[in-house]
C-alpha positions as semicolon CSV with decimal commas, in nm:
position;residue;x (nm);y (nm);z (nm)
1;M;0,875;0,933;1,789
2;I;0,583;0,773;1,610
3;K;0,442;0,459;1,776
4;C;0,411;0,113;1,624
5;E;0,032;0,133;1,622
6;E;0,038;0,444;1,404
7;V;0,307;0,304;1,173
8;L;0,110;-0,016;1,113
9;K;-0,209;0,181;1,056
10;R;-0,045;0,397;0,790
11;L;0,188;0,138;0,638
12;N;0,004;0,100;0,308
13;E;-0,011;0,477;0,263
14;Y;0,363;0,489;0,331
15;I;0,438;0,213;0,081
16;D;0,217;0,380;-0,181
17;K;0,388;0,717;-0,115
18;E;0,062;0,886;-0,017
19;L;0,187;1,057;0,299
20;D;0,336;1,400;0,345
21;E;0,710;1,438;0,387
22;T;0,703;1,477;0,765
23;V;0,505;1,157;0,833
24;T;0,707;0,970;0,571
25;K;1,030;1,061;0,749
26;E;0,889;0,962;1,088
27;I;0,783;0,622;0,958
28;M;1,112;0,572;0,777
29;E;1,307;0,642;1,096
30;H;1,079;0,413;1,296
31;L;1,128;0,129;1,047
32;K;1,505;0,161;1,084
33;L;1,476;0,096;1,457
34;C;1,178;-0,137;1,493
35;K;1,219;-0,492;1,365
36;Y;0,853;-0,572;1,433
37;C;0,721;-0,296;1,208
38;C;0,997;-0,356;0,955
39;R;0,883;-0,718;0,914
40;H;0,527;-0,597;0,855
41;H;0,654;-0,346;0,601
42;D;0,856;-0,609;0,415
43;F;0,559;-0,846;0,413
44;E;0,326;-0,579;0,271
45;V;0,578;-0,483;0,001
46;Q;0,621;-0,847;-0,103
47;L;0,245;-0,905;-0,100
48;K;0,184;-0,604;-0,324
49;E;0,451;-0,726;-0,566
50;L;0,303;-1,076;-0,574
51;I;-0,044;-0,940;-0,643
52;K;0,093;-0,710;-0,912
53;K;0,276;-0,996;-1,086
54;S;-0,013;-1,241;-1,064
55;C;-0,266;-0,993;-1,199
56;F;-0,053;-0,847;-1,476
57;D;-0,174;-1,081;-1,751
58;K;-0,538;-1,075;-1,644
59;K;-0,781;-0,845;-1,817
60;A;-1,112;-0,736;-1,674
61;P;-1,418;-0,881;-1,848
62;E;-1,589;-0,644;-2,088
63;I;-1,909;-0,646;-1,880
64;L;-1,713;-0,519;-1,578
65;K;-1,551;-0,244;-1,781
66;N;-1,892;-0,134;-1,910
67;K;-2,042;-0,136;-1,559
68;I;-1,757;0,077;-1,424
69;S;-1,789;0,318;-1,715
70;E;-2,163;0,348;-1,649
71;M;-2,103;0,415;-1,280
72;L;-1,842;0,681;-1,353
73;G;-2,074;0,848;-1,601
74;E;-2,348;0,889;-1,341
């Protein structure tokens, strides 16, 4: 079974669905059994939602958009 250290290290990838099916299943099973990691998971999910909600109405300044476009063009 996957250890807490590995679960916590890969938690954001798990939440963002960036892991392969095997690792995802291992983490999912671990979270069912481990309250410690489950609390960290719940905290990260809530934090991501809070950030998403608080940033929804904000728009990047035009100068930032231009700078990013320039950097991507290089």
